[in-house]
N, C-alpha and C positions, 0 to 999 in steps of 0.2 A: 499357428493363427490368427493373427490380434490387431490388430489394427492398431494404432496412436497417430490420435489426432492432438494437434499441439499448435492452439491456433492463442494470439491474446485477442482479449476484449475486456467486456466490463461485468462484473462477479453476478453481477442481477442478473444478466441476460444468459449464462452460464446453469444459472442456478433456478433458473422456471427451463431451459430445457432438458438437464436431468431431471426435473418435476415431472417432465412430455414425457420424458425415454428418449427424447432425443440425444444426450449422452448417458454411457452409463454409471462415469462416473469427471467429479473435476476438480483440480484442483484450485479456490475462490477465497475471495473474504468472508468471512464469517458475517453473514447478517447482521443487522442490526435490530433485526426482527426473530420473535419467532419459528422456530421451522416447522415444514408439518409435517403431520407426523410417518406420513409415508417416510422419511428425510433421514440422513444418517450425515455428520460432522464429525469429522477430527482434526484437532485443534494438528497442524507442521509446524508451523517459524511464528513467531511475533517478532515487531517489526516499533522500535518510538517512532514517535514524529520528531523532527529536529530543523529544525533554522538554522539556512543552508543564507549565504551573504558571500561579500566579495573579501578577499583575504585583508582588503583595510579595514574589514569594520569587526577584526579580530576579536578587537577584547569592547564590544560595542554592548549594551543593555538589547537581548533579546526585543523583548518587550516597547523598548522607544526607536531598535527597525522598523518593528511593523508595522506605526504611526507615523514614521517620518520618510522613509522611502517608498517607491514604488512597489508597489507587492504582482509577484506573479504568484497566480495562482491553480493549483491544483486540482484540473477541473470539476466541476461544483455537484455537477450530478452523478456521481460516483461515490461508494459510501465511504470512500476515505477521501474527499473532498468533503462530505457531509462533518465527520470526526474533525475536518480543520473549520468548518467555520462555525460549528459549536464550539471549538474553542478559543475562539475567536470572540466569541460573544460569554462568551465563559470569563473572560478575560475585559470583556469590554474595549477592544481594540476592531480602531475600525479601516480596516491600512484603507492605504492609495491604489489600486487596481488599477494596473496597467495592461496583464498580458493573461490570459489561463488561457493555459493547458492540460493535456489528458497524458504527458510521455515527462517524467523526473529528469528522463535523460535533456530530452529541450530542456524542461528549465533547468538542469544546471548549466543548462551552454548559455542561456540568456543571462545568467549569476555570475557565469564563470567574466560574462563581457560586462557588470556591474550593472547590469539595466534594473536591477532586480532585487526583494530576496523572497522568498518562501517557504513558506513549511511541508516538508515531504518526507517520506517514511524512510527509516537506513539507510534502507537498501539504497537512494542516493550516492551512495563513498563509490559503484558500481565503475563508476565514471569520474572520480576523482582524479584518476592520474593525470597527472601536467596542466590540471585546472587551479586556477584562481580565484579558488572557491573552499570554505568552512564552514565548519557545522558547527550550534553554538545550540546544546542543552534545554528547551525549553522550560520558565520559569514552574508555569505551574504543573502539576501534572495532567497527562496527557492518556489517555486509552490508549493500546499499542494500536500497529495495525492487524491484525490476526490472521494468516493466514489455514488452508484448511482442506481438505481434501472430504466433497460431500457427494453420495449417491443413493438411490434408492430401496427400502430397507429388501425389498420385495425382490429386487433384481435378479434375472435370471441368471446371469452369470456374476454372482455375487462372490463364490469362489477365484473368480479371478481381481475383480473387485477389493478383495483382500489382499491377494497378491496383493495388487500395483500398492497399494495400503503399504501394506509391509512394506516395501522397495521405498517407497518413500518416506517413509518416519527413518528408517537406515540412512539413505539422503543426505533429509533436512538434519539428521545426528552428526554427519561426519559434515558435513558444511559450518554446524552453530559451534565444531568442537574443533574447526581447522581457523575460528577468526576469532 
């Protein structure tokens, strides 16, 4: 009697829906602000950010690529996009922006065609197979993208949320061990 709805979207939307009670729980990015006291969040996974570029840039300096090559921006309104913006500002890099997309898969395809470089979460490698794409570590530390489960502390379905959390922890732990 459990109904599971899997949908993609912005973490900020999921937070708002959980807080209003429209969703019992959601897997979403850790917010950059303090959570409301009525909500709970549990870390499930961290993804460091990397620079991706066409294979011809294999030995290049990541910051020089960001300054010289066209930049394919991860959607700036997303929390991950804001983290990327913070990294660029922190390192005084003003990229030559060419595209802005909300899909890591689409960004990877553009990089594959050598249309620019991008900073993306390390999960980009899901689409790496057969791609003309390499990843380079960022030169200075960048806070990773952190995913977790959010829910209302006073949820009437708290036992189900806790069961889902335990299943999610097991699944994410297995995934991390497989890498």
